[in-house]
N, C-alpha and C positions, 0 to 999 in steps of 0.2 A: 392246535390251530383252526379258529373258524373255517367256513368257507360258505361262499353265496351261489348260488343260483337261480335262474328264471325263466316259467315256464308259460306262453301262453296255447290255454285249453279248449276257450271259445266261455262256459259265464266259471264264472271262479270260481261259486261256491261247489261247485263241483268238484275242481282241483286241489282242495288241500287235507280233505280226509285220506285219500290216498297216497300219500306224499305221511302223513302227519306217522302215521304205522308206521312206517319203516324204522328200521333202529337205526339207531343215525341221524336220525332227522334230529333237529335241537327243534326246532322253531316252522310254521306256514303261516306267510301272511300272506292275504290276499290283496292288489292294487292295480297300478297304468305303468306300464312295463314303456317308454323309447314315444311318451310325448311329445310331441313339438310345442305343448303349452308348459309354460311351470308350471310345477304342483295344483293340475289338472283334479277337480269336481266329479264324481258317478254323472250329477247331469252335463258334465260338456263332455265327458265317454261316448256318453251313452247318445249325444250328440249323432255322434260322427267326424267332428273336424277338429279334433286335439289331434290327428293320428295315432295313438295312445293305443294299445292292447291291454282289455281285461286280462291278467295276470297273476301270477304268485310267484314268491318273493321266500325259497326256505334255504336253511340254513343249517347244514347240514357239520358233522366230525370226519375228518375226508381220511385218519384213521379207520375209522368202523363203515364208514361206505362209502363208495365213488360218484363219479359225474357218470357216469357207464353206469352203475345201479339207475343212481334217478332218472336218464335217460328209456331204463327197462318199463318201469312202473310209470313216467310216462308215454307209451306206448300205447301199452293196454289205460292206461283211462281216456282215447280219444276218441275217434274216429280218422286220421288219417289222412284219408284221400279225400275227405269234402273239403272244398273250396269255396270261402266266402261266409265262411262263421261253423258255427255246429252246434248240428241235430237242429232242436228247430232255434235255434236264434241265429238272425240272420245278422248280418253286417261286420262292414273294415274293422271294430270293436273287441268281435268276435272269434276274427283268426286267430290257428295256429304259429305259433312259433317256440322254435328253440332260442335261446337269445344266449350266447360265448360270452367270455374277459376276455382269450387268452386262446393263441393259435393249436392249444393243444383241447380243449372247447370245445372248435371249430372244428376241429380233424375228425374227435372223438364221435362228434356229431353230424357228420356229414357221413362217417362209415354205417351208424345205425343204421340210420337212415337207408342207406345204400343196403342194407343184411335187411330187414324188411323187407325196404321190396324186392329182394332179389327172395324171399323166401316163402313168392305165392299166395300167402297168409292174403294178400289184398290185388285183389287181377287191379283193377285201378295205380291209378299214379300217386303214390304218394305227395301231397300239396303241401308239406309240415314247409315253412321257410324255417330256414338257418340264417341266425342274422346276427349283425355287434352290440353289444345289449349296449348301450347310449342313459339310463336311467332308469327312475324310480318312483314313485309317491304308493305310500299304505293307502289303502284305500280308508273312506269310513269309518268307524268304529262296526255298526250295522250289517257288515260285511261279514267284521270278523269272525269267524268260527259255526258261518247262518247254519248247516249242518246239523250240529249241536242246538243250537238257540231255538232254532224255529225248525226242527223235526220235520216237524207232517207236513209241510209245505213244502222243505226240501228236496224229500221224502214225494210225494207225490209230483216236483217239479221234474224231480230224476224220471219217475216212471213216463212222464206224461210227454220230457220234450223229447226219450224216444232214443236218450242214452244208457242207461240200465238196459237194454233189453239187448241194445246193438255189441255191448261188453257181455255180459250174459254168452248171450249168439258167437262170436269171436272167441272168447279165451273162458269161460267156462262159468262157476257158478263163485267163485277168488279171481277175480280178474284183475286183481289189487299186487296181483304177486307178482316179488320183481323172478324175473326173468336172468338173475346173475349175470354176466359174462358174456355178454348178445353174440351171439349165434347159429348162422342157420338151420344148426342142428339140436341146437337152444329152441329156438321158435317153434320148429316145424316138433319137436318133440313134447311143451306147453301147450301146443295144437291139438294134437295127437289126445293124452291127458284129456282134455279136456271137453271132448268127443266123448269119454264114460261118463262123468254125470250123470 
C-alpha cells in the first residue's frame, strides 16, 4: 500500500532529485503545502500571502523504504539551521518544514530532529518546523522535474544559490545517500567518512 510524505526545503526544484533516487520511492512532485488559499498558483505563493510552503510530495512503498529513511534524505538536502528561507531564496514560502500525518510520524520527525541537533554537526539550532499536514496542491507542470527539463539552468542555480557547495561541504560528494536508521553514531560516521573524500 502506498503512503505519502511532505517536506519543505526551500526551492522545490532542488528537492525532487534526492528522493527520486531512493529505492522504494514511487513518485515525487513539486507543489504547495499547507496553503490558506485553496489551490494556490506559483505567482500567489511567491507573493507570500498564501501561507503555503514550496514543498514536495513523496509517494513511497513503506515495505521498501520508511518515513525515517525519507527523513534521513531530507536532512542531507537542506541547511537545517537557516531560518527565513533556504540559501539564496528568502521568504516564508521558502522556509523548511516536515509535515506529519499522524502521531507516529510526528514522533519520528521530532526524534530525528533531536538526534541531528545532539550530533554536533551543526553548531547552530536546528530551525526546521515539524507541523501537521493540512493540504497539498500540485505545482504547475513546468515545475515538475525541473532539474531534468532544464538541467543547465538548474545546475547553475544549485551552484549559485550556495546549496550544492553547502551540502558537499557537510556531507561529502554524495550528499543524498540516506543515513538509514538515524542515530547519533550513524550521523557521526557519515560525517567522518565524508572528510576522507
